[in-house]
C-alpha positions as a Markdown table, in Angstrom:
| # | Residue | x | y | z |
|---|---|---|---|---|
| 1 | Met | 93.0 | 53.7 | 81.8 |
| 2 | Asn | 92.7 | 55.7 | 85.2 |
| 3 | Asp | 95.8 | 53.7 | 86.5 |
| 4 | Lys | 97.9 | 56.2 | 84.3 |
| 5 | Leu | 96.7 | 59.1 | 86.5 |
| 6 | Thr | 98.2 | 60.6 | 89.5 |
| 7 | Pro | 95.9 | 61.9 | 92.5 |
| 8 | Gln | 96.7 | 65.6 | 91.3 |
| 9 | Gln | 95.8 | 64.8 | 87.7 |
| 10 | Glu | 92.5 | 63.0 | 88.9 |
| 11 | Arg | 91.8 | 66.1 | 90.9 |
| 12 | Val | 92.1 | 68.2 | 87.9 |
| 13 | Ile | 89.8 | 65.9 | 85.9 |
| 14 | Lys | 87.3 | 66.1 | 88.4 |
| 15 | Leu | 87.3 | 70.0 | 88.4 |
| 16 | Leu | 87.1 | 69.9 | 84.8 |
| 17 | Phe | 84.0 | 68.2 | 85.0 |
| 18 | Lys | 82.6 | 70.5 | 87.6 |
| 19 | Phe | 83.7 | 73.8 | 85.7 |
| 20 | Arg | 83.9 | 72.5 | 82.0 |
| 21 | Phe | 86.4 | 75.2 | 80.7 |
| 22 | Val | 89.1 | 76.5 | 82.6 |
| 23 | Thr | 92.4 | 78.4 | 82.2 |
| 24 | Ala | 95.6 | 77.6 | 84.0 |
| 25 | Lys | 95.4 | 80.9 | 86.2 |
| 26 | Leu | 91.8 | 80.3 | 87.2 |
| 27 | Leu | 92.1 | 76.9 | 88.0 |
| 28 | Ala | 95.4 | 77.6 | 90.0 |
| 29 | Gln | 93.0 | 79.9 | 92.0 |
| 30 | Val | 90.7 | 77.4 | 92.9 |
| 31 | Leu | 93.4 | 74.7 | 93.8 |
| 32 | Gly | 95.3 | 77.4 | 95.7 |
| 33 | Ile | 98.6 | 76.7 | 93.9 |
| 34 | Arg | 100.9 | 78.5 | 91.4 |
| 35 | Pro | 99.4 | 78.8 | 87.7 |
| 36 | Asp | 102.7 | 77.2 | 86.2 |
| 37 | Ser | 102.2 | 74.1 | 88.4 |
| 38 | Thr | 98.5 | 74.1 | 87.0 |
| 39 | Tyr | 99.9 | 74.6 | 83.6 |
| 40 | Val | 102.1 | 71.5 | 83.9 |
| 41 | Val | 99.2 | 69.2 | 85.1 |
| 42 | Leu | 96.9 | 70.4 | 82.3 |
| 43 | Glu | 99.7 | 70.0 | 79.7 |
| 44 | His | 100.5 | 66.6 | 80.6 |
| 45 | Leu | 96.9 | 65.6 | 80.7 |
| 46 | Val | 96.6 | 67.2 | 77.0 |
| 47 | Lys | 99.5 | 64.9 | 76.2 |
| 48 | Leu | 97.8 | 61.6 | 77.8 |
| 49 | Gly | 94.7 | 62.5 | 75.6 |
| 50 | Tyr | 92.4 | 63.3 | 78.2 |
| 51 | Val | 92.1 | 67.1 | 77.7 |
| 52 | Thr | 91.8 | 69.5 | 74.8 |
| 53 | Lys | 93.8 | 72.9 | 74.6 |
| 54 | Lys | 92.6 | 75.8 | 72.6 |
| 55 | Tyr | 94.8 | 78.6 | 71.8 |
| 56 | Asp | 95.3 | 81.0 | 68.9 |
| 57 | Pro | 98.3 | 83.2 | 68.5 |
| 58 | Asn | 96.1 | 86.0 | 67.8 |
| 59 | Trp | 94.9 | 85.9 | 71.1 |
| 60 | Arg | 98.2 | 87.2 | 72.7 |
| 61 | Ile | 97.4 | 90.6 | 71.3 |
| 62 | Asp | 94.1 | 90.9 | 73.6 |
| 63 | Arg | 96.1 | 88.9 | 76.3 |
| 64 | Arg | 93.8 | 86.0 | 76.3 |
| 65 | Pro | 95.0 | 82.9 | 77.6 |
| 66 | Ala | 94.7 | 79.1 | 76.4 |
| 67 | Phe | 91.8 | 77.1 | 77.9 |
| 68 | Tyr | 91.3 | 73.8 | 78.4 |
| 69 | Tyr | 88.4 | 71.1 | 78.5 |
| 70 | Leu | 87.6 | 67.4 | 78.8 |
| 71 | Asn | 87.4 | 65.6 | 75.4 |
| 72 | His | 85.6 | 62.3 | 75.3 |
| 73 | Ala | 88.3 | 60.1 | 76.8 |
| 74 | Gly | 88.5 | 63.0 | 79.6 |
| 75 | Val | 84.6 | 62.7 | 80.2 |
| 76 | Arg | 84.6 | 59.0 | 80.3 |
| 77 | Ala | 87.6 | 59.2 | 82.9 |
| 78 | Ala | 85.6 | 61.7 | 84.8 |
| 79 | Arg | 82.5 | 59.7 | 85.0 |
| 80 | Ser | 84.5 | 56.6 | 86.2 |
| 81 | Leu | 86.3 | 58.7 | 88.9 |
| 82 | Leu | 83.2 | 60.3 | 90.3 |
| 83 | Gly | 81.0 | 57.4 | 89.8 |
| 84 | Val | 77.9 | 59.0 | 87.8 |
| 85 | Thr | 75.8 | 57.8 | 85.3 |
| 86 | Glu | 75.9 | 58.7 | 81.8 |
| 87 | Pro | 73.2 | 61.2 | 81.7 |
| 88 | Ala | 75.4 | 63.3 | 84.4 |
| 89 | Val | 78.1 | 63.8 | 82.0 |
| 90 | His | 76.0 | 63.8 | 78.8 |
| 91 | Ala | 76.3 | 67.5 | 78.2 |
| 92 | Leu | 80.2 | 67.5 | 78.4 |
| 93 | Tyr | 80.4 | 65.5 | 75.4 |
| 94 | Lys | 79.4 | 68.8 | 73.5 |
| 95 | Asn | 82.4 | 70.7 | 74.8 |
| 96 | Asp | 84.0 | 70.5 | 71.2 |
| 97 | Thr | 81.3 | 72.1 | 69.9 |
| 98 | Ala | 80.6 | 75.0 | 72.5 |
| 99 | Ser | 80.1 | 78.4 | 71.4 |
| 100 | Pro | 82.7 | 81.2 | 72.4 |
| 101 | Thr | 80.0 | 82.9 | 74.2 |
| 102 | Phe | 79.4 | 79.8 | 76.3 |
| 103 | Ile | 82.9 | 79.3 | 76.8 |
| 104 | Asp | 83.4 | 82.8 | 77.9 |
| 105 | Phe | 80.3 | 82.5 | 80.0 |
| 106 | Cys | 81.7 | 79.5 | 81.7 |
| 107 | Leu | 85.2 | 81.1 | 82.5 |
| 108 | Ala | 83.4 | 84.3 | 83.9 |
| 109 | Ala | 81.5 | 81.7 | 86.6 |
| 110 | Leu | 84.8 | 80.3 | 87.4 |
| 111 | Ser | 86.5 | 83.8 | 87.9 |
| 112 | Cys | 83.7 | 84.3 | 90.5 |
| 113 | Tyr | 84.2 | 81.0 | 92.3 |
| 114 | Ser | 87.1 | 81.6 | 94.4 |
| 115 | Pro | 86.0 | 85.0 | 95.6 |
| 116 | Ile | 82.7 | 83.6 | 96.6 |
| 117 | Lys | 84.0 | 80.9 | 98.2 |
| 118 | Gln | 86.6 | 82.9 | 100.3 |
| 119 | Ser | 83.4 | 84.8 | 101.7 |
| 120 | Leu | 81.7 | 81.9 | 102.9 |
| 121 | Pro | 82.4 | 80.0 | 106.1 |
| 122 | Ser | 85.0 | 77.2 | 106.3 |
| 123 | Gly | 83.4 | 73.9 | 105.1 |
| 124 | Thr | 81.0 | 75.4 | 102.8 |
| 125 | Glu | 80.1 | 73.5 | 99.7 |
| 126 | Leu | 79.8 | 74.6 | 96.2 |
| 127 | Phe | 78.2 | 72.9 | 93.5 |
| 128 | Ser | 78.4 | 73.8 | 89.8 |
| 129 | Lys | 75.6 | 73.2 | 87.0 |
| 130 | Ser | 77.5 | 70.0 | 86.0 |
| 131 | Glu | 77.4 | 68.5 | 89.6 |
| 132 | Leu | 73.9 | 69.2 | 89.8 |
| 133 | Ala | 72.6 | 67.4 | 86.8 |
| 134 | Arg | 72.2 | 64.4 | 89.1 |
| 135 | Tyr | 70.0 | 65.6 | 91.5 |
| 136 | Lys | 66.3 | 65.8 | 91.2 |
| 137 | Gln | 65.0 | 68.7 | 93.4 |
| 138 | Phe | 66.6 | 71.5 | 91.4 |
| 139 | Pro | 64.4 | 72.9 | 88.6 |
| 140 | Lys | 65.0 | 71.9 | 84.9 |
| 141 | Asn | 67.2 | 74.9 | 84.3 |
| 142 | Arg | 69.9 | 74.2 | 87.0 |
| 143 | Pro | 71.5 | 77.1 | 88.8 |
| 144 | Asp | 74.9 | 78.0 | 88.0 |
| 145 | Leu | 75.8 | 77.3 | 91.6 |
| 146 | Tyr | 74.3 | 75.8 | 94.6 |
| 147 | Ile | 75.9 | 76.8 | 97.9 |
| 148 | Arg | 75.4 | 74.9 | 101.4 |
| 149 | Thr | 77.1 | 75.8 | 104.4 |
| 150 | Pro | 77.9 | 73.5 | 107.5 |
| 151 | Glu | 74.9 | 75.2 | 109.2 |
| 152 | Lys | 72.8 | 74.3 | 106.2 |
| 153 | His | 72.4 | 77.6 | 105.2 |
| 154 | Glu | 71.7 | 77.6 | 101.3 |
| 155 | Ala | 71.7 | 79.8 | 98.0 |
| 156 | Ile | 71.0 | 79.3 | 94.5 |
| 157 | Val | 73.4 | 81.5 | 92.0 |
| 158 | Val | 72.5 | 82.3 | 88.6 |
| 159 | Phe | 75.2 | 84.3 | 86.4 |
| 160 | Ala | 73.1 | 86.7 | 84.7 |
| 161 | Gln | 75.5 | 89.1 | 83.3 |
| 162 | Asp | 74.9 | 88.1 | 79.9 |
| 163 | Met | 71.1 | 87.4 | 79.7 |
| 164 | Thr | 68.4 | 89.7 | 78.2 |
| 165 | Val | 66.0 | 91.1 | 80.5 |
| 166 | Asp | 63.5 | 88.9 | 79.3 |
| 167 | Thr | 65.6 | 85.7 | 79.8 |
| 168 | Met | 66.5 | 87.1 | 83.2 |
| 169 | Lys | 62.8 | 87.5 | 84.1 |
| 170 | Lys | 62.0 | 84.1 | 82.9 |
| 171 | Arg | 64.9 | 82.4 | 84.8 |
| 172 | Leu | 63.7 | 84.6 | 88.1 |
| 173 | Asn | 60.3 | 83.2 | 87.7 |
| 174 | Glu | 61.2 | 79.5 | 87.2 |
| 175 | Leu | 62.9 | 79.7 | 90.6 |
| 176 | Val | 60.0 | 81.7 | 92.3 |
| 177 | Asp | 57.5 | 79.2 | 91.0 |
| 178 | His | 59.9 | 76.4 | 91.8 |
| 179 | Ser | 60.1 | 77.8 | 95.5 |
| 180 | Glu | 56.3 | 77.5 | 95.8 |
| 181 | Glu | 56.3 | 73.8 | 94.7 |
| 182 | Asp | 57.0 | 72.2 | 97.8 |
| 183 | Glu | 60.0 | 70.3 | 96.3 |
| 184 | Trp | 62.6 | 71.6 | 98.8 |
| 185 | Ser | 63.0 | 70.0 | 102.4 |
| 186 | Gly | 63.2 | 73.1 | 104.5 |
| 187 | Lys | 63.4 | 76.8 | 104.1 |
| 188 | Tyr | 64.0 | 77.6 | 100.2 |
| 189 | Pro | 67.6 | 78.7 | 99.3 |
| 190 | Ile | 68.4 | 82.4 | 99.0 |
| 191 | Ile | 68.0 | 83.2 | 95.2 |
| 192 | Ala | 71.1 | 85.3 | 94.1 |
| 193 | Phe | 71.7 | 86.8 | 90.6 |
| 194 | Val | 75.0 | 88.0 | 89.2 |
| 195 | Leu | 74.7 | 91.2 | 87.1 |
| 196 | Ser | 76.9 | 92.7 | 84.7 |
| 197 | Ser | 77.4 | 96.1 | 86.3 |
| 198 | Ala | 76.1 | 98.2 | 89.5 |
| 199 | Asn | 73.5 | 99.8 | 87.2 |
| 200 | Ala | 72.1 | 96.5 | 86.0 |
| 201 | Lys | 72.2 | 95.3 | 89.8 |
| 202 | His | 70.0 | 98.3 | 90.7 |
| 203 | Thr | 67.7 | 97.8 | 87.9 |
| 204 | Phe | 67.3 | 94.0 | 88.6 |
| 205 | Leu | 66.6 | 94.7 | 92.5 |
| 206 | Tyr | 63.9 | 97.5 | 91.5 |
| 207 | Arg | 62.1 | 95.4 | 89.2 |
| 208 | Thr | 62.3 | 92.4 | 91.5 |
| 209 | Ala | 61.0 | 94.2 | 94.2 |
| 210 | Leu | 58.0 | 95.3 | 92.3 |
| 211 | Met | 57.8 | 91.8 | 91.2 |
| 212 | Val | 57.6 | 90.2 | 94.7 |
| 213 | Glu | 55.6 | 92.8 | 96.1 |
| 214 | Ser | 52.7 | 92.3 | 93.6 |
| 215 | Met | 52.8 | 88.7 | 94.4 |
| 216 | Gly | 52.5 | 89.2 | 98.2 |
| 217 | Ile | 56.4 | 87.8 | 99.0 |
| 218 | Asp | 58.3 | 89.1 | 101.7 |
| 219 | Glu | 61.6 | 88.4 | 102.9 |
| 220 | Glu | 60.3 | 85.7 | 105.5 |
| 221 | Asp | 59.0 | 83.7 | 102.3 |
| 222 | Leu | 61.9 | 84.2 | 100.1 |
| 223 | Met | 65.3 | 85.9 | 100.1 |
| 224 | Leu | 66.2 | 87.4 | 96.7 |
| 225 | Lys | 69.8 | 89.2 | 96.2 |
| 226 | Ala | 72.0 | 90.4 | 93.6 |
| 227 | Ala | 75.6 | 91.4 | 93.2 |
| 228 | Asp | 77.5 | 93.2 | 90.3 |
| 229 | Ile | 80.2 | 90.8 | 89.1 |
| 230 | His | 83.1 | 93.4 | 89.3 |
| 231 | Ala | 82.4 | 93.9 | 93.0 |
| 232 | Ile | 82.8 | 90.3 | 93.3 |
| 233 | Leu | 86.0 | 89.7 | 91.3 |
| 234 | Glu | 87.5 | 92.8 | 93.2 |
| 235 | Asn | 86.9 | 91.0 | 96.5 |
| 236 | Gln | 84.9 | 93.6 | 98.1 |
| 237 | Gly | 83.6 | 91.6 | 100.7 |
| 238 | Ser | 79.9 | 92.0 | 100.8 |
| 239 | Pro | 78.9 | 92.9 | 97.3 |
| 240 | Trp | 75.4 | 91.5 | 97.5 |
| 241 | Ser | 72.0 | 93.6 | 98.1 |
| 242 | Ser | 68.6 | 92.1 | 98.8 |
| 243 | Val | 65.4 | 93.4 | 96.6 |
| 244 | Tyr | 63.9 | 94.2 | 100.4 |
| 245 | Lys | 66.9 | 96.4 | 101.3 |
| 246 | Pro | 68.3 | 97.1 | 97.8 |
| 247 | Lys | 70.8 | 100.1 | 99.4 |
| 248 | Gln | 72.1 | 98.1 | 102.1 |
| 249 | Leu | 75.4 | 96.0 | 101.1 |
| 250 | Thr | 75.2 | 92.2 | 102.9 |
| 251 | Ser | 77.0 | 88.9 | 102.6 |
| 252 | Leu | 75.5 | 86.3 | 100.3 |
| 253 | Leu | 74.8 | 84.0 | 103.4 |
């Protein structure tokens, strides 16, 4: 079945595995090409039966674009192209029944991908949650992004803009606990949270600073950072702040 695919179509299928839900515009930003070119590839994959397109004419009022995802045939093609096991793609078989909230979350994470990558050194690798399913060293709740620079500097990114305070605290505690379990070879990655607003960012930094102080953790033990998603999308350069210096803007890595 894969002999019908061009190299560009194969690349798009791999990216749909990586991000799960995409729009032509957001995928074009990742690929560095024109949105209309991405649209043509996506539409052809729909015709070939690998990709499902969702669009409602009522979305035109809100200027909401169509989105695309791998259907079962597309997931099987992705598995073949990537050489991964069935458990690594299992979650993608649920694409058809994903909630609107989850789809919007995936699209928001994708919208941050290119701005974050542009701020990092050339050659930096960014792995999505779907890609991390095959690796055992990560906590059970995989991060939304794992980043590794050519110099082996690392970061774990959690998109928390839609999380409740309790859920956010639970995710943070899971990562802090994981950092203390000696599962990681070398220094533990920077833990970075993306928040819904500047106010949410500052609240997170304040609460987390109190938590790490009570636990006796300092920046030599574990680095924790946060950013406002709007600052990331506006490509402000250094939108991150650490819990140890919350008023100072810095880069992620």
